[in-house]
C-alpha positions as CSV (number, residue, x, y, z in Angstrom):
1,X,-48.9,-32.4,-48.7
2,X,-46.5,-32.5,-51.6
3,X,-43.3,-30.8,-50.5
4,X,-42.2,-27.7,-52.3
5,X,-38.7,-29.2,-52.7
6,X,-40.1,-32.1,-54.7
7,X,-41.4,-31.8,-58.3
8,X,-43.5,-34.8,-59.1
9,X,-43.3,-36.7,-62.4
10,X,-45.6,-35.1,-65.0
11,X,-47.3,-38.5,-65.7
12,X,-48.6,-40.7,-62.8
13,X,-47.4,-44.3,-62.7
14,X,-50.5,-45.7,-64.5
15,X,-50.2,-43.1,-67.2
16,X,-46.5,-43.9,-67.6
17,X,-47.2,-47.7,-67.8
18,X,-49.7,-47.0,-70.5
19,X,-47.4,-44.9,-72.6
20,X,-44.5,-47.3,-72.1
21,X,-46.5,-50.2,-73.5
22,X,-45.4,-50.5,-77.2
23,X,-47.8,-53.3,-78.1
24,X,-49.3,-53.0,-81.5
25,X,-52.8,-53.2,-80.0
26,X,-53.5,-52.3,-76.4
27,X,-56.7,-51.9,-74.4
28,X,-57.5,-50.1,-71.2
29,X,-60.6,-50.7,-69.0
30,X,-60.5,-47.7,-66.7
31,X,-62.3,-45.5,-64.2
32,X,-63.8,-42.4,-65.4
33,X,-61.9,-39.1,-65.3
34,X,-58.4,-40.4,-64.3
35,X,-56.5,-38.6,-67.0
36,X,-55.6,-41.6,-69.2
37,X,-56.6,-39.8,-72.4
38,X,-54.4,-36.9,-71.3
39,X,-51.5,-39.3,-70.9
40,X,-52.3,-40.7,-74.3
41,X,-52.2,-37.2,-75.7
42,X,-48.7,-36.8,-74.2
43,X,-47.4,-39.9,-76.0
44,X,-49.2,-39.2,-79.3
45,X,-47.9,-35.6,-79.5
46,X,-44.4,-36.9,-79.0
47,X,-44.9,-39.6,-81.7
48,X,-46.3,-37.1,-84.3
49,X,-43.6,-34.5,-83.6
50,X,-40.8,-37.1,-84.1
51,X,-39.1,-37.4,-87.5
52,X,-39.5,-41.2,-87.2
53,X,-43.1,-40.9,-86.0
54,X,-46.4,-41.4,-87.7
55,X,-49.8,-39.8,-88.2
56,X,-52.4,-40.3,-85.4
57,X,-56.2,-40.6,-85.7
58,X,-58.2,-40.0,-82.6
59,X,-61.8,-41.2,-82.6
60,X,-64.1,-40.1,-79.7
61,X,-67.8,-40.4,-79.7
62,X,-68.6,-36.7,-79.7
63,X,-67.2,-33.3,-80.9
64,X,-66.2,-32.1,-77.4
65,X,-64.0,-35.2,-76.8
66,X,-62.3,-34.7,-80.1
67,X,-61.6,-31.0,-79.5
68,X,-60.3,-31.7,-75.9
69,X,-57.9,-34.3,-77.1
70,X,-56.5,-32.1,-79.9
71,X,-56.0,-29.3,-77.5
72,X,-54.2,-31.6,-75.0
73,X,-51.9,-32.8,-77.8
74,X,-51.2,-29.1,-78.8
75,X,-50.4,-28.3,-75.2
76,X,-48.0,-31.3,-74.9
77,X,-46.3,-30.5,-78.2
78,X,-45.6,-26.9,-77.0
79,X,-44.3,-28.3,-73.7
80,X,-41.9,-30.6,-75.6
81,X,-40.7,-27.8,-77.9
82,X,-40.3,-30.4,-80.6
83,X,-42.4,-28.9,-83.3
84,X,-40.1,-26.7,-85.4
85,X,-42.9,-24.6,-86.8
86,X,-46.0,-23.1,-85.4
87,X,-48.6,-25.6,-84.4
88,X,-51.8,-25.1,-86.4
89,X,-55.1,-25.9,-84.8
90,X,-57.8,-25.9,-87.4
91,X,-61.1,-27.5,-88.4
92,X,-61.2,-29.4,-91.7
93,X,-63.9,-31.0,-93.7
94,X,-63.3,-34.5,-95.2
95,X,-65.4,-35.5,-98.2
96,X,-66.1,-39.2,-98.3
97,X,-67.1,-41.6,-101.1
98,X,-69.8,-41.1,-103.7
99,X,-72.2,-39.6,-101.3
100,X,-69.9,-36.6,-100.8
101,X,-70.7,-36.6,-97.1
102,X,-68.8,-34.1,-95.0
103,X,-67.0,-35.2,-91.9
104,X,-65.8,-32.7,-89.3
105,X,-62.2,-33.2,-88.2
106,X,-59.8,-31.3,-85.9
107,X,-56.2,-31.3,-87.0
108,X,-52.8,-30.4,-85.7
109,X,-49.9,-30.3,-88.2
110,X,-46.3,-30.8,-87.1
111,X,-43.1,-29.7,-88.8
112,X,-42.2,-33.4,-88.9
113,X,-44.7,-33.8,-91.7
114,X,-47.1,-35.8,-89.5
115,X,-50.4,-34.8,-88.0
116,X,-52.9,-35.7,-85.3
117,X,-56.5,-35.7,-86.6
118,X,-59.6,-36.2,-84.5
119,X,-62.4,-37.8,-86.6
120,X,-66.0,-38.9,-86.0
121,X,-66.5,-42.6,-85.3
122,X,-67.7,-43.7,-88.7
123,X,-65.6,-46.9,-89.6
124,X,-65.2,-45.7,-93.2
125,X,-63.2,-42.7,-92.0
126,X,-60.2,-44.9,-91.4
127,X,-60.1,-46.3,-94.9
128,X,-56.8,-45.7,-96.6
129,X,-55.2,-44.2,-93.4
130,X,-51.9,-45.2,-91.8
131,X,-50.5,-44.6,-88.4
132,X,-51.8,-44.8,-84.8
133,X,-55.6,-45.1,-84.1
134,X,-56.9,-44.1,-80.7
135,X,-60.5,-45.2,-80.0
136,X,-61.6,-43.4,-76.8
137,X,-64.6,-44.5,-74.7
138,X,-64.9,-47.4,-77.1
139,X,-67.9,-48.9,-75.2
140,X,-70.0,-45.9,-76.3
141,X,-69.4,-46.2,-80.0
142,X,-72.4,-47.5,-81.9
143,X,-70.4,-49.5,-84.5
144,X,-67.4,-50.6,-82.4
145,X,-67.1,-54.0,-84.2
146,X,-66.8,-52.3,-87.6
147,X,-64.6,-49.6,-86.3
148,X,-62.2,-52.1,-84.8
149,X,-62.2,-54.0,-88.1
150,X,-61.2,-50.8,-90.0
151,X,-58.6,-49.9,-87.4
152,X,-56.9,-53.2,-87.4
153,X,-56.1,-52.8,-91.1
154,X,-53.6,-50.1,-90.2
155,X,-51.4,-52.7,-88.4
156,X,-50.3,-54.1,-91.7
157,X,-48.0,-51.1,-92.3
158,X,-46.7,-50.8,-88.8
159,X,-49.6,-48.9,-87.3
160,X,-50.9,-49.1,-83.7
161,X,-54.4,-49.4,-82.2
162,X,-55.1,-48.0,-78.7
163,X,-58.5,-48.8,-77.2
164,X,-59.6,-46.9,-74.1
165,X,-62.9,-47.0,-72.3
166,X,-64.9,-47.2,-69.1
167,X,-67.5,-50.0,-69.2
168,X,-71.1,-49.8,-70.4
169,X,-72.6,-53.1,-69.5
170,X,-71.5,-56.7,-69.5
171,X,-72.9,-57.5,-72.9
172,X,-71.2,-54.5,-74.5
173,X,-68.8,-55.3,-77.4
174,X,-66.0,-53.6,-75.5
175,X,-66.4,-55.9,-72.5
176,X,-66.6,-58.9,-74.9
177,X,-63.4,-57.8,-76.5
178,X,-61.7,-57.5,-73.0
179,X,-62.9,-61.1,-72.2
180,X,-61.6,-62.4,-75.6
181,X,-58.2,-60.9,-74.8
182,X,-58.1,-62.4,-71.3
183,X,-59.2,-65.8,-72.8
184,X,-56.2,-65.7,-75.1
185,X,-58.3,-65.4,-78.3
186,X,-56.7,-62.1,-79.3
187,X,-53.0,-61.3,-78.7
188,X,-53.5,-57.8,-77.3
189,X,-52.2,-56.0,-74.2
190,X,-54.6,-55.1,-71.4
191,X,-54.4,-52.4,-68.7
192,X,-57.0,-52.2,-65.9
193,X,-57.0,-49.0,-63.9
194,X,-59.7,-48.6,-61.2
195,X,-60.4,-45.4,-59.3
196,X,-58.7,-46.9,-56.3
197,X,-55.6,-47.7,-58.4
198,X,-55.4,-44.2,-59.7
199,X,-55.8,-42.7,-56.2
200,X,-53.0,-45.0,-54.9
201,X,-50.8,-43.8,-57.7
202,X,-51.3,-40.1,-56.7
203,X,-54.4,-38.9,-58.5
204,X,-55.8,-36.9,-55.7
205,X,-52.4,-35.5,-54.8
206,X,-52.1,-34.4,-58.5
207,X,-55.5,-32.8,-58.3
208,X,-54.5,-30.9,-55.2
209,X,-51.3,-29.7,-56.9
210,X,-53.2,-28.5,-59.9
211,X,-55.9,-26.7,-57.8
212,X,-53.5,-25.3,-55.2
213,X,-55.1,-27.3,-52.4
214,X,-53.2,-28.8,-49.5
215,X,-53.2,-32.6,-49.6
216,X,-53.8,-34.6,-46.5
217,X,-54.7,-38.3,-45.9
218,X,-58.1,-37.3,-44.3
219,X,-58.8,-35.0,-47.2
220,X,-58.1,-37.8,-49.7
221,X,-60.5,-40.2,-47.8
222,X,-63.2,-37.5,-47.8
223,X,-62.8,-36.7,-51.5
224,X,-62.9,-40.4,-52.4
225,X,-66.1,-40.8,-50.5
226,X,-67.6,-37.8,-52.1
227,X,-66.8,-39.1,-55.6
228,X,-68.3,-42.5,-54.8
229,X,-71.4,-40.9,-53.3
230,X,-71.8,-38.9,-56.4
231,X,-71.9,-42.0,-58.6
232,X,-74.0,-43.9,-56.2
233,X,-75.1,-47.3,-57.6
234,X,-73.2,-46.6,-60.8
235,X,-69.8,-46.4,-58.9
236,X,-68.9,-50.1,-59.6
237,X,-69.1,-49.6,-63.3
238,X,-67.9,-46.0,-63.5
239,X,-65.1,-46.3,-61.0
240,X,-64.3,-49.9,-60.4
241,X,-64.2,-51.3,-64.0
242,X,-67.1,-53.7,-63.2
243,X,-69.6,-53.8,-66.0
244,X,-73.3,-53.7,-65.1
245,X,-75.8,-56.5,-65.4
246,X,-73.2,-58.9,-64.0
247,X,-75.6,-61.3,-62.4
248,X,-76.7,-64.7,-63.7
249,X,-75.0,-68.0,-64.6
250,X,-71.6,-67.8,-66.3
251,X,-71.6,-71.2,-68.0
252,X,-74.7,-72.5,-69.8
253,X,-75.8,-76.1,-69.4
254,X,-75.6,-76.8,-73.1
255,X,-71.9,-75.8,-73.3
256,X,-71.0,-77.9,-70.3
257,X,-72.9,-81.0,-71.4
258,X,-71.3,-80.8,-74.9
259,X,-67.9,-81.4,-73.2
260,X,-69.0,-84.3,-71.1
261,X,-68.5,-88.1,-71.7
262,X,-69.7,-91.2,-69.9
263,X,-66.2,-92.7,-70.0
264,X,-64.4,-90.5,-67.4
265,X,-65.4,-91.7,-63.9
266,X,-65.7,-89.7,-60.7
267,X,-64.1,-91.6,-57.8
268,X,-65.5,-90.6,-54.5
269,X,-63.7,-91.7,-51.3
270,X,-65.4,-90.8,-48.1
271,X,-64.6,-91.6,-44.5
272,X,-66.5,-91.4,-41.2
273,X,-65.7,-89.0,-38.3
274,X,-64.4,-92.0,-36.4
275,X,-61.7,-92.7,-39.0
276,X,-60.0,-89.4,-38.0
277,X,-59.7,-90.7,-34.4
278,X,-57.7,-93.8,-35.4
279,X,-54.0,-93.8,-34.9
280,X,-52.3,-92.3,-37.9
281,X,-50.3,-95.4,-38.9
282,X,-53.6,-97.4,-39.1
283,X,-55.2,-94.7,-41.2
284,X,-52.2,-94.7,-43.4
285,X,-52.4,-98.4,-44.0
286,X,-56.1,-98.3,-44.8
287,X,-55.6,-95.4,-47.3
288,X,-52.6,-97.3,-48.8
289,X,-55.0,-100.2,-49.4
290,X,-57.5,-97.9,-51.1
291,X,-54.7,-96.5,-53.3
292,X,-53.5,-99.9,-54.3
293,X,-57.0,-101.2,-55.0
294,X,-58.7,-98.2,-56.5
295,X,-56.4,-95.4,-57.5
296,X,-53.4,-97.3,-58.8
297,X,-55.3,-99.3,-61.4
298,X,-56.6,-96.1,-62.9
299,X,-53.0,-94.7,-63.0
300,X,-51.7,-97.9,-64.6
301,X,-54.2,-97.6,-67.4
302,X,-53.0,-94.1,-68.5
303,X,-51.0,-93.5,-71.7
304,X,-47.4,-93.0,-70.5
305,X,-46.5,-91.0,-73.5
306,X,-48.9,-88.1,-72.6
307,X,-48.1,-85.2,-70.3
308,X,-50.3,-84.4,-67.3
309,X,-51.4,-81.5,-65.1
310,X,-53.4,-81.3,-61.8
311,X,-55.8,-78.9,-60.2
312,X,-57.1,-79.3,-56.6
313,X,-59.7,-77.5,-54.4
314,X,-59.2,-78.4,-50.8
315,X,-61.7,-79.2,-48.1
316,X,-61.3,-81.1,-44.8
317,X,-65.0,-81.7,-43.8
318,X,-68.3,-80.6,-45.0
319,X,-67.3,-80.0,-48.6
320,X,-65.1,-82.4,-50.5
321,X,-61.6,-82.0,-51.7
322,X,-61.7,-82.3,-55.5
323,X,-58.6,-83.3,-57.5
324,X,-58.6,-83.0,-61.3
325,X,-55.8,-84.6,-63.3
326,X,-55.7,-83.5,-67.0
327,X,-53.9,-85.4,-69.7
328,X,-52.8,-83.5,-72.8
329,X,-52.8,-85.4,-76.0
330,X,-50.5,-84.8,-78.9
331,X,-53.1,-82.5,-80.6
332,X,-53.1,-80.4,-77.3
333,X,-56.6,-81.4,-76.3
334,X,-56.9,-81.7,-72.5
335,X,-59.1,-84.4,-70.9
336,X,-59.5,-85.7,-67.4
337,X,-59.0,-89.4,-67.2
338,X,-61.0,-89.3,-63.9
339,X,-61.9,-86.9,-61.2
340,X,-61.1,-87.7,-57.5
341,X,-63.3,-86.5,-54.6
342,X,-62.3,-86.9,-51.0
343,X,-64.8,-86.6,-48.2
344,X,-63.8,-86.1,-44.6
345,X,-60.3,-87.4,-45.2
346,X,-57.7,-86.3,-42.5
347,X,-54.9,-83.9,-43.6
348,X,-52.2,-86.6,-43.4
349,X,-54.1,-89.0,-45.7
350,X,-54.9,-86.2,-48.2
351,X,-51.2,-85.6,-48.4
352,X,-50.6,-89.4,-48.8
353,X,-53.1,-89.6,-51.7
354,X,-52.0,-86.4,-53.4
355,X,-48.3,-87.3,-53.2
356,X,-49.0,-90.7,-54.7
357,X,-51.1,-89.2,-57.5
358,X,-48.5,-86.6,-58.5
359,X,-45.7,-89.2,-58.3
360,X,-47.4,-91.6,-60.6
361,X,-49.1,-89.5,-63.2
362,X,-47.3,-89.7,-66.6
363,X,-44.9,-86.8,-67.3
364,X,-46.3,-84.4,-64.7
365,X,-45.7,-80.8,-65.9
366,X,-47.6,-78.8,-63.3
367,X,-50.0,-78.8,-60.4
368,X,-52.0,-75.8,-59.2
369,X,-53.2,-76.4,-55.6
370,X,-55.7,-74.4,-53.6
371,X,-53.7,-72.7,-50.8
372,X,-56.4,-70.8,-49.1
373,X,-57.0,-71.6,-45.4
374,X,-56.3,-75.2,-44.5
375,X,-55.3,-76.0,-48.1
376,X,-52.1,-74.1,-47.7
377,X,-50.4,-76.9,-45.7
378,X,-51.0,-79.5,-48.4
379,X,-50.0,-77.2,-51.2
380,X,-46.8,-76.3,-49.5
381,X,-46.0,-79.9,-48.7
382,X,-46.4,-80.9,-52.4
383,X,-44.4,-77.9,-53.4
384,X,-41.6,-79.1,-51.2
385,X,-41.8,-82.6,-52.5
386,X,-42.0,-81.8,-56.3
387,X,-40.5,-78.3,-56.6
388,X,-41.8,-74.8,-57.0
389,X,-41.4,-75.1,-60.8
390,X,-44.0,-77.9,-60.8
391,X,-46.4,-77.2,-57.9
392,X,-47.9,-73.7,-57.3
393,X,-49.7,-72.9,-54.1
394,X,-52.5,-70.7,-55.5
395,X,-54.1,-68.0,-53.4
396,X,-57.5,-67.6,-55.1
397,X,-58.7,-64.0,-55.3
398,X,-60.9,-61.8,-57.4
399,X,-58.0,-60.7,-59.6
400,X,-56.9,-64.4,-60.0
401,X,-60.4,-65.3,-61.2
402,X,-60.6,-62.3,-63.4
403,X,-57.4,-63.3,-65.2
404,X,-57.9,-67.1,-65.5
405,X,-61.6,-67.9,-65.8
406,X,-61.8,-66.4,-69.3
407,X,-59.2,-68.8,-70.8
408,X,-61.0,-71.7,-69.1
409,X,-64.3,-70.8,-70.7
410,X,-62.7,-70.3,-74.0
411,X,-61.2,-73.8,-73.7
412,X,-64.6,-75.3,-73.2
413,X,-66.0,-73.3,-76.1
414,X,-63.3,-74.3,-78.6
415,X,-63.0,-77.9,-77.4
416,X,-59.4,-77.8,-76.2
417,X,-60.8,-78.9,-72.8
418,X,-63.0,-81.9,-73.3
419,X,-64.1,-85.3,-71.9
420,X,-65.4,-84.1,-68.6
421,X,-67.3,-86.8,-66.6
422,X,-71.0,-86.9,-67.3
423,X,-71.9,-86.4,-63.7
424,X,-74.8,-84.4,-62.2
425,X,-72.7,-83.0,-59.4
426,X,-69.8,-81.9,-61.7
427,X,-72.4,-80.2,-63.9
428,X,-74.0,-78.4,-60.9
429,X,-70.6,-77.3,-59.7
430,X,-69.8,-75.7,-63.1
431,X,-73.2,-74.2,-63.3
432,X,-72.6,-72.6,-59.8
433,X,-70.3,-70.0,-61.3
434,X,-71.9,-66.6,-61.3
435,X,-70.7,-63.2,-62.4
436,X,-70.0,-61.4,-59.1
437,X,-69.0,-57.8,-59.5
438,X,-68.3,-58.6,-63.1
439,X,-66.0,-61.5,-62.3
440,X,-66.9,-65.2,-62.5
441,X,-66.9,-66.6,-59.0
442,X,-68.5,-69.3,-56.9
443,X,-71.0,-67.5,-54.6
444,X,-70.9,-68.1,-50.8
445,X,-74.1,-70.2,-50.7
446,X,-73.7,-73.9,-50.7
447,X,-75.6,-76.5,-52.6
448,X,-76.4,-80.2,-51.9
449,X,-75.0,-83.0,-54.1
450,X,-76.9,-86.0,-55.2
451,X,-75.8,-87.9,-52.1
452,X,-77.0,-85.1,-49.8
453,X,-73.5,-83.8,-48.9
454,X,-72.7,-80.1,-49.1
455,X,-70.9,-78.8,-52.2
456,X,-69.4,-75.4,-53.0
457,X,-68.5,-75.5,-56.7
458,X,-65.5,-77.6,-55.7
459,X,-65.1,-79.5,-58.9
460,X,-65.5,-76.2,-60.9
461,X,-62.6,-74.6,-59.0
462,X,-60.4,-77.7,-59.4
463,X,-61.0,-77.7,-63.1
464,X,-60.1,-74.1,-63.5
465,X,-56.9,-74.7,-61.5
466,X,-56.0,-77.7,-63.6
467,X,-56.5,-75.7,-66.8
468,X,-54.4,-72.9,-65.3
469,X,-51.7,-75.4,-64.6
470,X,-51.7,-76.5,-68.2
471,X,-51.2,-72.9,-69.3
472,X,-48.8,-71.5,-66.7
473,X,-46.9,-74.4,-65.1
474,X,-45.4,-76.3,-68.1
475,X,-42.2,-77.3,-66.3
476,X,-41.1,-80.1,-68.5
477,X,-40.8,-83.8,-67.7
478,X,-37.0,-83.8,-66.9
479,X,-37.2,-81.8,-63.7
480,X,-40.3,-83.7,-62.5
481,X,-38.7,-87.1,-63.2
482,X,-35.8,-86.3,-60.8
483,X,-38.4,-86.0,-58.0
484,X,-40.3,-89.2,-58.8
485,X,-41.1,-91.3,-55.8
486,X,-41.2,-95.0,-56.0
487,X,-44.7,-96.2,-55.4
488,X,-43.9,-98.9,-52.8
489,X,-41.8,-96.5,-50.7
490,X,-44.6,-93.9,-50.8
491,X,-47.2,-96.4,-49.5
492,X,-45.0,-97.4,-46.6
493,X,-43.4,-94.0,-45.8
494,X,-43.7,-93.3,-42.0
495,X,-46.1,-96.2,-41.4
C-alpha cells in the first residue's frame, strides 16, 4: 500500500521519460490504457501556456478521443496555474478549401497567445499550421502516410511531431514506420511501453490511489491476470506491443539471393569425436597446420587498407560454430571475404582459431560474439585478449533481436551489406528467420544442411552479429593494433 506519508510523483516514470524526450519526432508503441496520452496532455498544456511555447494540434481518430484530450489539457493547465486568463473550452468549425467543408475542432486558448486544438484526421487539416502535432492511436488512422507527410512539414519552423499508438497488425503503416526507425532509415526517437513495463513503473498502484483501493502484491497479480484474461488472444497486441499476423518468413528468397555472389567461399572445418579425445598439444598442432594451410592464405589475400568486423554464433557439437568476417570498403559497403564454419571442434581449438582470425584480419574494429551458454567462455577469452572496446560478448535476447534485426534487413535491402556466399545452407539459415511474437527470431526447430548435419540458423545469427559489430563496435584501428599478436607466436602458444 502507498504510505500516507509519501506523495507519489504525478507522472509515472514512463510518462516522465516520454515528456522529457525533446526529439523533434518521437514515436511510442504502447499498451492500451496506460495513460500516455494523459502524460502527453500534461506536457502539451505546459508548452501552450508558456510564453515561449507553441500551438499544439491533436489528432485522434474519433470525436471522443479529441474531447478527452482537450479536457485533460484543461485540467493540467488549471493545475499548473500558468494560464493568466480563464481557459476557454469551445467547439469551433474550420472551413477548408474550395469545397467549404466543415471540420469539427475543440480548442483551448491560453493567455500566452497559443492554443491547443483537437482536429479530425484529414491530412489537409494540417496545411499552413505551425507548432506541435500529436497523432494519437496512429495505427487506426485511415490515411496515416499522408497525415505524417503533412505533419512533418511543421518541422521546418521548429515544430514537433509526436506519434502514439497501440498496434493494429504487422503490415500496418504504423508498424512499418516503427521498423523503419529501428532500421535507421528515419532519425526518430522510439519509446516502447508494454503493460508489464507500466505495471512495474507503478500503474496499478496509481490506479489504487485514484480509486481509493488498498494496494497489495497479490492484488496486483490478480488485477494483471484479470486484464490479460479480458483481452484473451488479443493480449499480445493490445498489451505487449506485438502486432498480429506475426508468423511467416522474415527474409524473402529473392532479397537474399540478390545479395549473393559465387566468389565468397564457405570454409567448413569438421572433426570427429575421436579428435576431442587426443591430447590438447596434439590437437593444437593439427589445428595450427589447418590454419597455416587453409585460413592464413585467405587472410593474406585481404586488402590491408580496409577495416574489418566479425560476428560469431557458437556451437560445440551438433550445430556448427559460424564465424563471419566483414570487410568495409571505402564506400562503406560491407562484404564477407569468406564465412568459416567449425563442426565438432573442441573449445580450446575454437579459441585458437578465433584468436588467430581476430589478430590477422586487417584493421579489426569490432567483434560481436555469441555469449549464450557455452559460447560465453570463448567470448570472454577474446574480450580479454583484444579488449572490451573491440570485442563484445553478446547475450542474445528478444529485445536484442528487436533492436538489431531491422538495421540488418535494411542493409540487405539497400545493398550496404552485399557479397554473401552463394551457398544453399547460408540461404536456408537466413530463410529460417521467422517473426515470433512480432520479433524476427530463429525458431527452436532445427533443419538439416546439405551434408546432413543439423543447423539452427547459425550463419544468419552470425551475420546479424557481424552487422551489429559494424554499427556499434567501431573502436578504431589504433587500440586494436596494440593488441595484435604475431602469427607464429599464436600458432605455438602453449603447445
